[in-house]
C-alpha positions as MATLAB code, in Angstrom:
seq = 'MASVEAAAEHERILREIESTDTNCIGPTLRSVYDGQEHGLFMEKLDARIRNHDREIEKMCNHHFQGFVDSITELLKVRGEAQKLKSQVTETNRRLQDDGKELLNSMEELKQCRVQQRNIATTIDKLTHCLPVLEMYSRLQEQMRAKRYYPALRTLEQLEQTCLPRAGQYRFCSIMAENIPKLRTQIRDTAMSQLRDFLESIRKHSDKIGETAIKQAQLQRSLDSSVSTQPRALIGRRVRKEAAAGAGTDGGSPLSEQDSGILDVEDEEEEEEDVPGAQDLVDFSPVYRCLHIYTVLGLRDARLVLQPHSNMHETLEGYRRYFNQIVGFFVVEDHVLHTTQSLVNRAYVEELWETHSVLDQDNYSPIPVSSEQEYRHYTSQFPLQDPELEKLPFPKKLPFSEFVPKVYCQLKEFIYACLKYSEDLHLSSTEVDDMIRKSTNLLLSRTLSHCLQYAIKKKNVGLAELVQVIINTTHLEHCCHFLEEFISNITNVPPDTVNATKLYGTSTFKDARHAAEAEIYTSLNAKIDQFLQLADYDWTAPVQGGGTLAPSDYLTDLIAFLRSTFSVFTNLPGKVAQTACMSACKHISTSLMQLLLDPEVRQISMGAMHQLNTDIKECESFARAGPVAGFQGDTLLLAFSDLRQLLDLFTQWDWSAYLADYGKPSCKYLRVNPHTALALLEKMRETGRKNNVFAQFRKTDRDRQKLIDTIIKQLRNLITQHQS';
ca = [
     -75.138  126.440  208.583;
     -74.932  123.536  206.185;
     -78.008  125.596  204.181;
     -75.654  128.975  204.108;
     -72.841  127.253  202.538;
     -75.273  125.347  200.248;
     -76.667  128.188  198.965;
     -73.401  129.769  198.544;
     -72.295  126.938  196.446;
     -75.183  127.072  194.326;
     -74.825  130.967  193.577;
     -71.160  129.943  192.417;
     -72.283  126.905  190.213;
     -75.018  129.761  188.847;
     -72.230  132.189  187.864;
     -70.432  130.043  186.231;
     -72.718  128.473  184.016;
     -73.700  132.079  182.829;
     -70.008  132.926  181.979;
     -68.955  129.134  181.083;
     -68.379  128.474  177.523;
     -70.846  125.467  177.283;
     -68.831  123.235  176.476;
     -67.021  122.659  179.600;
     -70.279  123.348  181.712;
     -70.095  119.316  182.257;
     -68.196  119.218  185.618;
     -70.346  121.890  186.844;
     -73.538  120.138  186.561;
     -71.948  117.635  187.805;
     -71.101  118.906  191.041;
     -74.743  119.718  191.434;
     -75.576  116.399  191.162;
     -72.939  115.092  193.519;
     -74.360  116.945  195.902;
     -77.759  116.165  198.225;
     -79.738  119.430  197.597;
     -80.458  119.622  193.404;
     -83.873  120.482  194.543;
     -83.162  123.360  196.216;
     -80.515  124.359  192.592;
     -83.521  123.524  190.568;
     -85.624  126.377  192.343;
     -82.557  128.814  192.080;
     -82.358  128.169  188.855;
     -85.799  128.454  188.169;
     -85.828  131.783  189.583;
     -82.732  132.858  187.251;
     -84.117  132.082  184.987;
     -87.272  134.135  185.319;
     -85.496  137.108  186.358;
     -83.668  137.098  182.975;
     -87.136  136.420  180.872;
     -88.067  139.673  182.721;
     -84.792  141.913  181.545;
     -85.013  140.530  177.801;
     -88.847  141.401  177.982;
     -88.454  144.800  179.415;
     -85.539  145.222  176.709;
     -87.767  143.592  173.331;
     -90.737  146.449  174.697;
     -88.256  149.358  174.697;
     -86.762  148.123  170.928;
     -90.273  147.059  169.948;
     -91.275  150.469  168.490;
     -88.108  150.835  166.130;
     -88.618  147.643  164.846;
     -92.301  148.227  163.863;
     -91.226  151.778  162.043;
     -88.626  149.843  160.380;
     -90.419  146.879  159.129;
     -93.320  149.879  157.680;
     -90.036  151.560  155.975;
     -89.069  148.412  154.783;
     -92.808  147.516  153.054;
     -92.589  151.318  151.342;
     -88.423  150.074  149.898;
     -90.094  147.363  148.464;
     -92.624  149.030  146.906;
     -90.408  151.570  144.970;
     -87.923  148.807  144.412;
     -90.572  147.345  142.211;
     -91.405  150.354  140.362;
     -87.587  150.348  139.969;
     -87.582  147.309  138.303;
     -90.192  147.954  136.315;
     -88.519  150.921  134.740;
     -85.133  149.126  133.888;
     -87.117  146.460  132.689;
     -88.677  149.015  130.162;
     -85.453  150.978  129.360;
     -83.731  147.771  128.920;
     -86.321  146.496  126.313;
     -86.110  149.940  124.620;
     -82.308  149.922  124.666;
     -82.517  146.910  123.228;
     -84.856  147.395  120.274;
     -82.973  150.893  119.442;
     -79.485  149.033  119.189;
     -80.329  145.743  117.281;
     -79.526  147.937  113.964;
     -76.270  149.414  115.593;
     -75.220  146.286  116.220;
     -75.918  144.836  112.877;
     -74.538  147.729  111.579;
     -71.542  146.977  113.816;
     -71.101  143.295  112.535;
     -71.257  144.190  109.361;
     -68.031  146.950  109.615;
     -66.258  144.452  111.644;
     -66.903  141.716  108.024;
     -65.752  144.454  106.300;
     -62.231  145.673  108.382;
     -61.384  142.110  107.972;
     -61.833  141.449  104.642;
     -59.741  144.910  104.281;
     -56.962  143.279  106.274;
     -57.183  139.888  103.992;
     -56.860  141.991  100.765;
     -53.746  144.119  102.414;
     -51.771  141.326  103.120;
     -52.357  139.199   99.874;
     -51.344  142.824   97.970;
     -48.356  142.465  100.352;
     -47.496  139.136   99.544;
     -48.137  139.314   96.247;
     -45.820  142.195   96.029;
     -42.834  140.222   97.464;
     -44.098  137.006   95.692;
     -44.408  138.310   92.083;
     -40.968  139.206   91.458;
     -39.703  135.606   93.051;
     -41.735  134.190   90.201;
     -40.780  137.105   87.444;
     -37.144  136.452   88.524;
     -37.445  132.541   88.405;
     -38.677  133.035   84.842;
     -36.086  135.018   83.784;
     -33.744  132.404   85.352;
     -35.134  130.087   83.327;
     -34.998  131.616   80.187;
     -31.225  132.822   80.955;
     -30.298  129.076   81.200;
     -32.080  127.830   78.014;
     -29.910  130.441   76.043;
     -27.214  129.484   77.225;
     -26.236  132.858   79.826;
     -25.259  131.303   82.642;
     -22.953  134.316   83.933;
     -26.017  136.947   84.341;
     -27.937  133.590   85.455;
     -25.838  133.341   88.385;
     -26.241  136.907   89.045;
     -29.631  136.308   88.772;
     -29.100  133.443   91.295;
     -27.488  135.343   93.909;
     -30.275  138.238   93.784;
     -32.697  135.432   93.996;
     -31.092  133.653   97.134;
     -30.341  136.636   98.862;
     -33.022  139.362   98.234;
     -35.882  138.047   96.595;
     -36.633  134.618   98.203;
     -36.132  135.679  102.434;
     -38.494  138.526  101.721;
     -41.297  135.947   99.810;
     -41.868  134.499  103.139;
     -42.369  130.522  103.977;
     -44.096  129.342  100.755;
     -43.884  126.156   99.063;
     -42.409  126.956   95.524;
     -40.127  128.977   97.369;
     -39.197  125.992   99.421;
     -39.258  124.172   95.758;
     -37.075  127.060   94.462;
     -34.287  127.077   97.283;
     -33.824  123.175   96.567;
     -33.301  124.060   93.193;
     -30.648  126.768   93.651;
     -27.856  124.514   94.423;
     -28.769  122.180   91.560;
     -28.673  125.288   89.351;
     -25.398  126.677   90.588;
     -23.468  122.996   90.176;
     -25.024  122.558   86.232;
     -23.710  126.184   85.903;
     -20.212  124.975   87.147;
     -20.363  122.016   85.728;
     -20.825  123.906   82.221;
     -18.877  126.743   82.420;
     -15.669  123.872   83.777;
     -17.073  121.672   80.300;
     -15.909  124.723   77.597;
     -13.080  125.373   80.138;
     -12.175  121.567   79.284;
     -12.746  122.102   76.185;
     -10.342  125.081   76.002;
      -7.858  123.547   77.791;
      -8.043  120.308   75.266;
      -7.782  122.795   72.545;
      -4.719  124.210   73.890;
      -3.360  121.005   73.675;
      -4.341  120.516   70.530;
      -2.919  123.891   69.199;
       0.008  124.803   71.646;
       3.055  122.494   69.499;
       1.806  125.472   66.356;
       1.812  128.497   69.147;
       5.105  127.536   70.589;
       6.517  127.287   67.191;
       5.265  130.611   65.763;
       6.607  131.973   69.802;
       9.892  130.411   68.554;
      10.452  131.466   65.273;
       9.199  135.222   66.653;
      12.295  134.566   69.338;
      14.427  133.560   66.305;
      13.855  136.449   64.092;
      14.061  138.845   67.082;
      17.603  137.669   67.868;
      18.229  138.116   64.326;
      16.871  141.382   64.055;
      18.566  142.559   67.567;
      22.455  141.081   66.289;
      22.193  142.216   62.580;
      23.519  145.786   61.939;
      20.931  146.356   58.737;
      19.095  149.330   58.674;
      15.872  147.436   58.142;
      12.699  149.056   59.084;
      10.844  146.965   61.835;
       7.444  148.181   60.462;
       6.673  144.968   59.237;
       7.587  142.777   62.341;
       5.377  145.413   64.279;
       2.499  145.071   61.884;
       1.053  142.055   62.819;
       0.822  142.735   66.593;
      -0.562  146.063   66.316;
      -3.719  144.090   64.478;
      -3.720  141.425   66.968;
      -3.982  144.544   69.384;
      -6.663  146.251   67.974;
      -8.180  142.902   67.401;
      -7.627  141.829   70.874;
      -9.551  145.398   71.960;
     -12.913  143.522   71.430;
     -12.440  140.226   73.230;
     -14.894  139.265   75.394;
     -13.575  139.781   79.186;
     -10.140  140.988   78.148;
      -8.427  144.170   77.620;
      -6.363  145.338   75.066;
      -2.538  144.328   75.029;
       0.184  145.846   74.927;
       2.728  145.764   71.412;
       5.169  144.201   73.952;
       3.281  142.114   75.703;
       1.239  140.761   72.473;
       3.956  140.813   70.067;
       4.731  137.132   71.183;
       1.746  135.581   70.330;
       2.201  136.375   66.264;
       4.941  136.361   64.322;
       5.494  137.129   60.941;
       7.079  134.358   58.581;
      11.094  134.403   58.223;
      10.703  134.197   54.176;
       7.454  135.761   53.444;
       7.224  138.569   55.960;
       3.871  140.015   54.612;
       2.433  136.140   55.361;
       0.281  136.506   58.420;
       0.887  133.359   60.488;
      -1.456  132.431   62.390;
      -0.733  133.139   66.331;
      -2.817  132.381   70.095;
      -6.144  133.893   69.172;
      -6.179  133.099   66.077;
      -5.747  129.235   66.906;
      -8.020  129.450   70.231;
     -11.158  130.715   71.448;
     -10.386  132.291   74.775;
     -13.861  133.722   75.556;
     -14.466  129.870   77.438;
     -11.344  131.578   79.882;
     -13.377  134.511   80.550;
     -17.205  133.118   80.946;
     -15.400  130.344   82.836;
     -13.560  133.169   85.292;
     -16.908  135.488   85.823;
     -18.523  132.089   86.731;
     -15.840  131.252   89.232;
     -15.278  134.616   90.782;
     -19.135  134.303   91.509;
     -18.687  130.830   92.912;
     -15.459  131.554   94.987;
     -13.590  128.739   93.124;
     -10.786  129.823   91.027;
      -8.393  126.404   90.167;
      -7.662  125.017   86.818;
      -4.687  123.542   85.498;
      -3.181  122.836   82.278;
      -0.749  119.667   82.663;
       1.801  119.238   79.695;
       2.969  115.482   79.857;
       5.666  114.171   76.837;
       4.638  111.638   74.877;
       6.027  107.622   75.814;
       7.802  107.603   72.188;
       9.003  110.993   72.295;
      12.842  110.599   72.842;
      12.808  108.319   69.623;
      13.027  110.887   67.189;
      13.827  114.732   67.032;
      10.554  115.754   66.441;
       9.104  114.253   69.074;
      11.325  116.474   71.196;
      10.619  119.467   69.354;
       6.983  118.996   69.604;
       7.332  118.930   73.543;
       9.422  121.829   73.860;
       6.788  123.739   71.031;
       3.864  122.332   73.641;
       5.679  123.884   76.643;
       6.546  126.915   74.725;
       2.884  127.042   73.932;
       1.454  126.624   77.276;
       3.231  129.711   78.504;
       2.525  132.047   75.747;
      -1.336  131.158   76.346;
      -0.483  131.722   80.260;
       1.348  135.251   79.500;
      -1.772  136.259   76.932;
      -4.213  135.261   80.005;
      -2.099  137.058   82.556;
      -2.701  140.352   80.631;
      -6.462  139.718   79.413;
      -7.825  138.930   83.050;
      -7.311  140.500   86.599;
      -6.297  138.407   88.827;
      -7.162  135.026   87.480;
      -3.063  133.921   86.749;
      -0.622  136.633   88.131;
       3.345  136.921   87.440;
       4.447  135.483   90.547;
       2.361  131.847   89.350;
       3.980  132.198   85.975;
       7.544  132.287   87.420;
       6.815  129.279   89.603;
       5.768  127.590   86.337;
       9.634  127.658   85.602;
      10.895  127.215   88.701;
      12.775  123.629   89.630;
      10.934  121.737   92.218;
      13.493  119.329   94.280;
      13.122  117.162   97.342;
      14.330  120.147   99.430;
      10.967  121.498   99.058;
       9.498  118.119  101.055;
      13.296  117.975  103.399;
      11.740  118.862  106.753;
      15.289  119.942  107.712;
      15.499  117.726  110.939;
      18.301  114.827  111.575;
      17.153  111.716  110.335;
      16.256  109.382  113.605;
      17.395  105.608  113.350;
      16.439  103.257  115.570;
      17.942  100.066  114.151;
      21.037   98.671  112.755;
      18.784   98.059  109.415;
      17.623  101.452  108.863;
      20.956  102.531  109.709;
      22.442  100.907  106.954;
      19.423  101.852  104.808;
      20.800  105.506  104.640;
      24.462  104.839  104.297;
      24.208  102.306  101.522;
      22.542  105.635   99.971;
      24.813  108.070  101.254;
      28.503  107.262  102.220;
      29.267  108.471  105.947;
      31.664  107.991  107.884;
      31.665  108.739  111.239;
      33.321  106.078  113.403;
      32.138  108.337  116.679;
      28.369  107.916  115.550;
      28.578  104.339  114.600;
      29.475  103.410  118.618;
      26.326  105.425  119.887;
      23.358  102.870  120.749;
      20.165  103.151  119.119;
      18.159  104.924  119.338;
      20.382  107.565  117.285;
      20.186  110.534  114.722;
      22.252  111.233  111.518;
      23.580  114.584  111.137;
      22.221  115.309  108.211;
      18.285  115.533  107.281;
      16.353  113.389  104.440;
      17.527  115.715  101.305;
      21.067  114.660  101.206;
      20.954  111.244  100.518;
      17.949  111.785   98.314;
      20.315  114.556   96.273;
      23.157  112.168   96.397;
      20.930  109.358   94.894;
      19.449  111.758   92.195;
      23.000  113.183   90.914;
      24.232  109.201   90.950;
      20.797  108.349   88.528;
      21.261  111.819   86.729;
      25.529  110.428   85.764;
      23.538  106.907   85.197;
      21.192  108.960   82.986;
      24.189  110.657   80.923;
      26.172  107.286   80.677;
      22.888  105.704   79.121;
      22.420  108.606   76.688;
      25.921  108.276   75.254;
      25.446  104.754   74.427;
      24.198  105.374   71.217;
      26.796  108.711   70.054;
      30.081  106.548   69.685;
      32.116  108.326   72.366;
      35.129  107.133   72.973;
      35.344  106.680   77.406;
      37.504  109.649   77.963;
      35.091  111.811   75.777;
      32.002  110.170   77.867;
      33.939  110.468   81.171;
      34.122  114.536   79.818;
      30.554  114.611   79.257;
      29.220  113.188   82.061;
      31.571  115.271   84.285;
      30.563  118.966   82.760;
      26.953  117.903   82.563;
      27.356  116.882   86.390;
      29.114  120.057   86.642;
      26.106  122.375   85.326;
      23.625  120.358   87.584;
      25.843  121.203   90.370;
      26.133  124.830   89.875;
      22.996  125.697   87.874;
      20.423  123.394   89.126;
      21.304  122.097   92.582;
      23.234  125.712   93.295;
      19.532  127.877   92.301;
      17.531  125.094   94.576;
      20.146  125.664   97.532;
      19.370  129.357   97.501;
      15.989  129.406   97.124;
      15.640  127.131   99.801;
      18.070  129.737  102.319;
      15.974  132.592  100.676;
      12.513  130.841  101.403;
      10.389  133.260  103.949;
       9.444  130.584  106.393;
      13.003  129.389  106.572;
      14.327  129.924  110.190;
      17.037  129.232  112.217;
      17.177  126.018  113.092;
      16.467  125.148  109.323;
      19.678  127.086  108.470;
      21.643  125.373  110.517;
      20.532  122.061  109.258;
      21.014  123.177  105.912;
      25.278  124.403  106.629;
      25.282  120.971  108.244;
      23.749  119.181  105.161;
      25.729  120.841  102.798;
      28.571  120.428  104.694;
      28.429  116.598  103.993;
      27.901  117.114  100.434;
      30.299  118.848  100.122;
      32.700  115.817  101.442;
      30.928  113.362   99.300;
      32.117  114.997   95.857;
      35.357  112.870   95.412;
      32.876  109.876   95.808;
      31.329  111.193   93.210;
      34.419  111.172   91.246;
      35.277  108.395   91.829;
      32.013  106.900   90.914;
      32.257  108.531   87.812;
      35.415  106.660   86.784;
      34.076  103.447   87.901;
      31.307  103.642   85.522;
      33.680  105.158   82.499;
      36.702  103.371   83.115;
      38.629  106.511   82.910;
      40.866  106.930   86.024;
      40.751  110.578   87.548;
      43.813  111.406   87.495;
      43.668  111.844   83.665;
      45.710  114.646   82.138;
      42.357  116.028   80.585;
      39.929  114.751   83.081;
      37.622  117.327   84.369;
      37.026  117.998   88.103;
      33.821  118.350   89.276;
      33.448  121.899   91.544;
      30.721  120.719   93.231;
      32.360  122.051   96.030;
      32.283  125.123   95.516;
      28.807  124.789   95.066;
      28.064  123.782   98.479;
      30.620  126.108   99.989;
      28.699  129.252   98.244;
      25.180  127.692   99.584;
      27.222  127.214  103.073;
      27.985  130.827  103.243;
      25.099  131.799  101.975;
      22.980  130.149  104.951;
      25.603  131.669  106.980;
      25.169  134.992  106.164;
      20.970  134.775  106.448;
      21.580  133.037  109.787;
      23.581  136.340  110.794;
      20.798  138.565  109.166;
      17.854  136.533  110.664;
      19.174  136.269  113.943;
      20.165  140.350  114.029;
      16.374  140.564  112.820;
      14.842  138.765  115.981;
      16.912  140.543  118.462;
      14.995  143.927  116.605;
      12.077  142.417  117.395;
      12.793  141.882  121.287;
      14.417  145.562  120.807;
      11.475  146.868  119.807;
       9.739  146.189  122.817;
      12.513  147.837  125.365;
      10.215  150.500  126.915;
      13.153  152.707  129.074;
      12.077  155.854  131.583;
      14.655  158.162  130.344;
      13.578  160.141  133.421;
      13.703  157.638  136.206;
      14.370  159.066  139.023;
      17.823  156.901  141.147;
      16.334  154.161  143.600;
      17.449  154.733  147.323;
      17.814  151.144  147.984;
      17.791  147.782  146.652;
      18.884  146.093  142.997;
      17.176  146.631  140.019;
      15.837  143.984  138.265;
      16.487  143.560  134.589;
      14.131  144.519  131.851;
      11.696  141.945  131.131;
      12.064  142.540  127.407;
      15.913  141.587  128.325;
      15.006  138.089  129.778;
      13.562  137.291  127.163;
      16.194  138.245  124.597;
      18.809  136.404  126.401;
      16.454  133.024  127.056;
      15.676  133.049  123.163;
      19.132  133.450  122.772;
      20.422  130.570  124.933;
      17.590  128.357  123.571;
      19.323  129.453  120.024;
      22.954  128.820  120.519;
      22.193  125.371  122.174;
      21.116  124.193  118.313;
      24.410  125.456  117.186;
      26.622  123.091  118.434;
      26.289  121.145  115.815;
      28.043  123.978  113.588;
      31.020  123.570  111.522;
      33.987  125.836  112.026;
      33.444  129.450  113.379;
      29.648  129.823  112.156;
      28.478  129.099  115.882;
      31.849  131.868  117.370;
      30.832  134.214  114.685;
      26.867  134.259  115.010;
      27.152  134.535  118.828;
      29.480  137.160  118.285;
      27.710  139.318  115.726;
      24.359  138.678  117.966;
      26.379  140.470  120.824;
      27.919  143.438  119.020;
      24.414  144.024  117.392;
      22.447  144.220  120.629;
      25.511  146.417  121.760;
      25.307  148.616  119.058;
      21.847  149.210  118.977;
      21.239  149.990  123.113;
      24.117  152.808  122.186;
      21.574  153.416  119.042;
      18.745  154.021  122.140;
      21.012  156.108  124.309;
      21.883  158.430  121.240;
      18.596  158.535  119.502;
      17.448  162.180  118.864;
      14.121  161.761  119.977;
      15.086  161.177  123.615;
      16.336  164.219  124.629;
      16.471  163.719  128.447;
      18.295  160.931  129.955;
      18.129  161.209  133.742;
      21.046  159.012  136.220;
      18.130  156.629  136.911;
      17.804  155.580  133.272;
      21.812  155.163  133.325;
      21.667  153.083  136.375;
      18.526  150.630  134.570;
      20.530  150.420  131.337;
      23.341  149.485  133.110;
      21.652  146.641  135.469;
      20.791  145.095  131.890;
      24.066  145.471  130.394;
      25.470  143.428  133.741;
      23.267  140.737  132.545;
      23.742  140.875  128.609;
      27.622  140.189  130.076;
      27.058  137.328  132.553;
      25.369  135.500  129.358;
      28.593  136.462  127.616;
      30.891  134.940  130.655;
      28.484  131.947  130.398;
      29.905  130.637  127.478;
      27.261  130.625  125.313;
      29.129  128.669  122.617;
      32.089  127.097  122.891;
      35.198  127.847  121.272;
      35.705  131.581  122.983;
      38.722  132.367  124.773;
      38.839  134.196  127.958;
      36.319  136.849  128.133;
      36.621  137.563  123.983;
      32.762  137.805  123.760;
      32.190  140.118  126.103;
      34.706  143.099  123.842;
      31.247  143.595  122.272;
      30.309  145.197  124.844;
      33.120  147.055  125.815;
      32.035  150.432  124.176;
      28.592  150.577  126.156;
      30.312  149.021  129.579;
      33.513  152.219  129.740;
      30.951  154.549  129.164;
      28.320  153.548  131.599;
      31.186  153.219  134.129;
      31.948  156.579  133.465;
      28.441  158.329  134.163;
      27.523  155.705  137.020;
      30.815  156.244  138.786;
      31.374  159.832  137.668;
      34.927  159.267  137.054;
      35.277  162.805  134.715;
      38.157  163.545  136.430;
      40.365  160.810  135.107;
      38.731  160.218  131.897;
      39.515  164.439  131.079;
      43.015  163.360  132.388;
      44.283  159.994  130.534;
      41.898  160.994  127.213;
      44.536  159.580  123.923;
      46.615  157.842  126.403;
      47.105  153.897  126.037;
      46.699  152.964  129.678;
      43.177  155.652  129.665;
      40.678  153.762  131.270;
      37.848  154.620  129.730;
      39.846  154.613  125.863;
      36.620  153.149  124.183;
      34.577  156.149  125.247;
      33.976  158.860  122.489;
      33.926  162.513  123.787;
      31.211  163.150  121.233;
      29.483  160.626  122.611;
      30.301  161.279  126.299;
      29.083  164.956  125.436;
      25.751  164.061  123.993;
      24.546  162.104  126.956;
      26.210  165.110  129.449;
      23.508  167.399  127.530;
      20.516  165.398  127.354;
      21.276  164.910  131.354;
      21.570  168.513  131.860;
      18.387  168.911  129.730;
      16.896  166.519  132.568;
      18.137  168.277  135.509;
      16.824  172.243  134.131;
      13.398  170.891  133.273;
      12.562  168.614  136.443;
      14.166  171.177  139.198;
      12.253  173.631  138.656;
      13.224  175.280  142.321;
      16.887  174.198  141.876;
      18.450  177.389  142.126;
      16.905  177.041  145.869;
      18.881  174.136  146.208;
      22.483  174.156  146.903;
      23.000  170.752  145.904;
      21.276  170.515  142.778;
      22.673  174.032  141.772;
      26.179  172.607  142.528;
      25.509  169.546  140.160;
      24.021  171.472  137.204;
      27.556  173.714  137.638;
      29.654  170.152  137.768;
      27.754  169.284  134.655;
      28.026  173.167  132.737;
      31.880  172.813  133.732;
      32.530  169.140  132.284;
      30.700  169.707  128.762;
      32.960  173.020  128.160;
      35.931  170.493  129.050;
      34.576  167.879  126.533;
      34.275  170.701  123.741;
      37.424  172.242  124.322;
      38.714  168.254  124.231;
      37.197  167.967  121.070;
      38.064  171.302  119.556;
      42.000  170.736  120.895;
      42.331  167.090  118.651;
      40.458  168.249  115.893;
      43.251  171.029  115.267;
];
């Protein structure tokens, strides 16, 4: 029984050895050696090996003939392969021999193509480089010949066109580096020539001015004379110069009127030619410099005339200085008419303007942070304001910088008049009278002109205009201090019978009134800018529920007015109230014009409700009292016309209107029947166009009939009152 089990175990081990991976065969073999009959196992193993060998032999015998046949075929293929190899080798040898000439030709062709490409590239580069070299050579010739304007044109073409095309070459970079230097050289040369021209102007300006003054005197004597002497002799020289001016470099022929200021005949010898500006001065540097600086983008050069230090010692010094001034403007006039855009009429007129401290003023109240600063300003200007003195520091003076500066300059002018009169051997009364009259001229002409100019400037805003009014008010109040100042330095009592009174008060009043008018105009212009943003939907339907919001443009307009009128609190008198009332009336009138605009052909009840909401917002602004001083609801009167008109339409109260029209107790006394008729016709037009099927809805038909009936009644009402 034990042998049977051992045989079965050995059989199992053999199957495991045949079927198990050799890496895992160790435990299997260990079980063989752990047993007692490993000899028997070895016998069975040998028997199994012999059995497998027999099977392998049978298999080899079965496939042996096919293997032999395959080897035989392979040997035959080897012989054929040797033949094929020999043929390929021979073919390759013949191909190499035959293609060697072709390869040589291809290499030669390659070299020719490279040379051809290099030649084409060289020609292309030379095509771009040669114009650069030629143009640079031309530039050098122009510079040597001092032909600077064409040289600048050549520089511009060289820099913008030729050099970018030429490429990155060393000679191109050297030229590019030299271009700014050459441009600077041309500019400096042109400026040097212009300086020489300006020096010649300074040298000959007194002669030119003297000639122009003589001509003006002659012209005035001719205009005032009743003589029938022909004026051909006077125009002869003018026409002669005009003809000569036609050939001026860079200029244009002068008209007789323009060139007449430059030349004049001598009063004693009418036939003798007096040298004019073109005879004394060569204007060609101006035209050259104009052309050059136009290309360079620089157009600023001015000549300043200053009086000689000893000018006041002799009358001739004054005469020469004034002649220089006149001569300077004669030259400016000539340049104005012989060039384009070098100078303009506005610039020449600006030279005549009086520049004052008003130009540098910031139009803001003066801040003072200490007692020392406060005393500094009150020492310059006689400020008397007890309430301001009680306020703690820091605080602000009500006026801006130009008030104390103007007051100080007035006092300096009075001092200068007094010093001027020292050597005139005048009595105290005559000196006092002369100073007062001169001061009046300064106030009524120069200062008044400066104030008007400051008010009319385009960049002056509402805040600046308010400050101008405050400033002129303080200057007006200080006029009696100036009269006392004149009396103190002349020792002439101000109550002298023949003493001239200063009428600077009227000057400052006029300036203040001009500023007030400008405030009203500017404020209305600002309001118009907001009203231009109004975008009403004139055919909007009536909203079913909720409250309408004011239009955005109107909300912004009210906010602007609130901030603006907060600045008006310091304005004197009724200016703030007038400005506020004017603004409200302007808003009301403008909105009324929107309703009656012929372009608006249809108006719905929804649009009327929106406009009614906007008017309520305006009325709320008026009730809030944007400026102090209005009694009750006075400001609301500005919107009364619109209010009654909108109430009539939104409440549809036509029976009361038609019944009470013309009576003093009429609820809608301010509603014009023509206005009401125009709006009703626009509303009827809206009903016709929007209600296509109105004939099928009884409510729409009834409303249209009611509107037609009211229109007929309004027309009858208008006819009755017209008759």
